C-alpha positions as CSV (number, residue, x, y, z in Angstrom):
1,M,7.6,54.9,13.2
2,I,7.6,55.8,16.9
3,N,9.6,58.9,17.8
4,F,11.2,58.5,21.2
5,R,13.2,61.7,21.6
6,N,15.8,61.6,24.3
7,N,15.0,58.0,25.2
8,M,17.1,54.9,25.0
9,A,16.2,51.2,25.2
10,G,15.8,50.0,28.8
11,R,15.7,53.5,30.1
12,S,14.4,53.9,33.6
13,P,11.6,56.5,34.1
14,Y,13.7,57.7,37.1
15,T,16.8,58.5,35.0
16,N,16.2,62.2,35.7
17,G,14.7,61.5,39.1
18,F,15.2,63.3,42.3
19,V,14.7,62.6,46.0
20,I,12.6,64.6,48.3
21,K,13.5,64.5,51.9
22,Y,10.6,65.4,54.3
23,P,11.0,67.0,57.7
24,D,9.8,63.8,59.4
25,G,12.7,61.9,57.7
26,D,10.6,60.2,55.0
27,L,12.1,60.1,51.5
28,S,10.3,60.1,48.2
29,M,11.7,59.3,44.8
30,E,10.1,61.5,42.2
31,R,10.5,62.0,38.4
32,P,9.7,64.7,35.9
33,I,6.3,63.9,34.3
34,P,6.8,62.9,30.7
35,V,5.1,64.9,28.0
36,V,2.8,62.6,26.0
37,L,1.7,64.1,22.7
38,Y,-1.5,62.6,21.3
39,S,-2.1,62.0,17.6
40,N,-4.5,60.3,15.3
41,S,-2.1,57.3,15.0
42,D,-2.5,56.4,18.7
43,K,-3.8,52.9,19.3
44,I,-6.6,51.8,21.6
45,H,-5.9,48.6,23.4
46,T,-8.5,46.6,25.3
47,L,-6.9,45.1,28.4
48,K,-6.9,41.3,28.6
49,D,-6.5,39.2,31.7
50,G,-2.8,39.1,32.8
51,E,-1.7,42.0,30.7
52,T,0.6,44.6,32.3
53,L,1.7,48.1,31.3
54,Q,5.3,46.7,30.9
55,G,4.0,43.9,28.6
56,L,2.1,46.4,26.5
57,A,5.1,48.7,26.3
58,Y,7.1,45.8,25.0
59,K,4.4,44.8,22.5
60,Y,3.9,48.3,21.0
61,Y,7.4,49.9,21.6
62,G,9.7,46.9,21.8
63,D,10.9,48.1,25.2
64,S,9.1,47.4,28.5
65,G,10.8,50.3,30.0
66,F,8.4,52.7,28.3
67,W,5.4,51.6,30.4
68,Y,5.2,55.0,32.0
69,F,4.1,56.6,28.7
70,I,1.1,54.4,28.7
71,A,0.5,55.1,32.4
72,E,0.7,58.9,31.8
73,A,-1.5,58.8,28.7
74,N,-4.2,57.0,30.7
75,R,-3.7,58.8,34.0
76,I,-2.8,55.6,35.8
77,M,-1.4,56.5,39.2
78,N,-0.4,52.9,40.4
79,P,0.1,50.3,37.7
80,F,0.2,47.6,40.3
81,N,-3.4,48.4,41.5
82,D,-5.7,45.9,39.9
83,S,-8.6,48.4,40.2
84,E,-6.8,50.8,37.8
85,L,-6.3,48.1,35.2
86,P,-9.4,45.9,35.1
87,V,-9.9,43.5,32.3
88,G,-11.8,45.2,29.4
89,K,-10.5,48.7,30.2
90,Q,-9.5,50.5,27.0
91,L,-6.1,52.1,27.1
92,I,-4.6,54.8,24.8
93,I,-1.3,53.7,23.4
94,P,0.4,56.9,22.3
95,L,2.5,56.1,19.2
96,Y,3.8,59.4,18.0
97,G,5.8,62.2,19.4
98,L,6.8,60.7,22.8
99,K,9.3,62.9,24.5
100,E,10.4,64.0,28.0
């Protein structure tokens, strides 16, 4: 069983987010980095054509909103950058002890 402490279905990774306002007027939405605990029960998934982090989160967790745990576990900075998610890349899918 997956242990999602302090997380609810459909939860946004920005629920505890905050805005940084820079002197030049730019704004940045930031969020606390989730703590991803690794275990022997973690899965390894080989990325196929057309798969997304959101789709993998739904497949493994039943909620696409948990895509950011997979991103953090694999140090993916931009999940929309095709060079970070090439077909054949092996991704760690953390399945135990996820918490923020």
